C-alpha positions as CSV (number, residue, x, y, z in Angstrom):
1,M,-5.7,-58.1,-67.5
2,I,-2.3,-56.4,-67.4
3,A,-3.0,-53.6,-64.5
4,R,-4.4,-55.7,-62.0
5,T,-4.9,-52.1,-59.4
6,G,-6.7,-50.2,-62.3
7,P,-9.7,-51.8,-64.2
8,Y,-10.7,-48.4,-64.9
9,I,-8.0,-47.4,-67.6
10,A,-9.8,-49.0,-70.5
11,Q,-12.6,-46.2,-69.5
12,A,-10.5,-43.1,-68.8
13,P,-10.6,-40.5,-71.8
14,L,-6.3,-40.3,-71.3
15,A,-3.8,-42.7,-70.0
16,I,-0.2,-41.8,-69.5
17,V,2.3,-45.0,-69.9
18,V,5.7,-43.8,-67.9
19,A,8.5,-46.1,-69.2
20,I,12.1,-45.4,-67.9
21,Q,15.4,-46.3,-68.5
22,R,16.8,-48.2,-65.2
23,T,19.4,-46.2,-64.7
24,K,20.6,-44.8,-61.1
25,F,17.9,-41.8,-60.9
26,S,15.0,-43.3,-63.2
27,V,12.6,-44.3,-60.7
28,A,12.7,-40.8,-58.9
29,D,13.1,-38.6,-61.5
30,A,10.0,-40.4,-62.7
31,A,7.9,-40.7,-59.7
32,R,8.6,-36.8,-59.2
33,A,7.1,-36.3,-63.2
34,I,3.9,-38.8,-61.9
35,Q,3.4,-36.8,-58.8
36,S,3.4,-33.5,-60.8
37,M,0.9,-34.4,-63.5
38,I,-1.6,-36.2,-60.6
39,L,-1.2,-33.0,-58.5
40,T,-1.9,-30.8,-61.3
41,A,-4.5,-33.2,-62.3
42,W,-6.5,-32.7,-59.3
43,S,-5.9,-28.5,-58.6
44,E,-7.9,-28.5,-62.1
45,G,-10.5,-30.9,-61.0
46,I,-9.2,-34.1,-63.0
47,G,-8.9,-37.1,-61.4
48,S,-5.9,-39.6,-61.4
49,N,-3.9,-41.8,-59.5
50,W,-0.7,-43.9,-60.1
51,V,-1.3,-48.0,-60.9
52,G,1.1,-50.5,-60.7
53,F,4.8,-50.5,-60.0
54,M,7.1,-52.2,-62.2
55,G,5.7,-55.5,-63.6
56,L,3.8,-53.6,-66.5
57,D,5.5,-55.8,-69.1
58,G,2.0,-56.0,-71.0
59,V,2.0,-52.8,-71.9
60,K,4.6,-52.8,-74.0
61,P,3.4,-55.1,-77.1
62,L,0.4,-53.1,-77.1
63,L,2.2,-49.5,-77.4
64,G,5.5,-50.7,-79.3
65,I,7.3,-50.2,-76.4
66,P,10.9,-51.3,-76.7
67,N,11.7,-54.2,-74.3
68,D,15.0,-52.3,-73.1
69,L,12.6,-49.5,-71.4
70,D,10.7,-50.4,-68.0
71,V,7.0,-49.7,-67.6
72,L,7.4,-47.9,-64.3
73,A,3.3,-47.0,-64.2
74,V,0.0,-45.9,-66.1
75,I,-1.1,-42.8,-65.2
76,P,-4.9,-42.6,-65.9
77,F,-7.1,-39.5,-65.8
78,G,-10.6,-38.2,-66.0
79,Y,-13.3,-36.7,-64.6
80,P,-14.5,-38.2,-61.5
81,A,-18.0,-39.1,-61.0
82,Q,-18.6,-37.8,-57.6
83,A,-16.5,-35.0,-56.5
84,A,-13.7,-36.0,-54.7
85,G,-11.4,-34.1,-51.8
86,K,-14.2,-31.7,-50.3
87,S,-14.8,-33.8,-47.2
88,K,-12.3,-33.6,-43.9
89,K,-10.0,-35.9,-43.7
90,N,-8.7,-37.7,-41.0
91,R,-5.2,-36.9,-40.6
92,K,-3.0,-37.6,-37.8
93,S,-1.9,-34.8,-36.1
94,L,1.8,-32.8,-37.3
95,S,3.1,-34.1,-33.6
96,E,2.7,-37.8,-34.5
97,I,4.2,-37.6,-37.8
98,A,6.9,-35.4,-37.6
99,H,10.2,-35.5,-35.1
100,R,12.3,-33.0,-33.8
101,S,16.0,-34.0,-34.3
102,R,15.8,-37.4,-33.5
103,F,12.8,-40.0,-34.3
104,G,10.3,-39.8,-31.1
105,R,10.9,-36.6,-30.3
106,P,7.2,-34.9,-31.5
107,F,7.7,-31.9,-33.8
108,A,5.0,-29.6,-31.5
């Protein structure tokens, strides 16, 4: 198995492999693109998630990706078997996660 955390990729109707050239900002740029793809998909009712983080060299020969590129992630897309995201979330309060001016001063 190439992507240990995403065995369901093979059943996804679409999967995008994100490959990068290692530059100063390539991981950050690719991560923003991945986040945009995932958020857009979910807003349209299409499920998606980020699978892997580097170490996916086994994908290269399958897709003919040159060795000088790094496979950052695989992003599968498909319709969820069960509706997701509609239930009440168990989230921390803003004062637990945001701080004012200095860490430890709750933003409330």
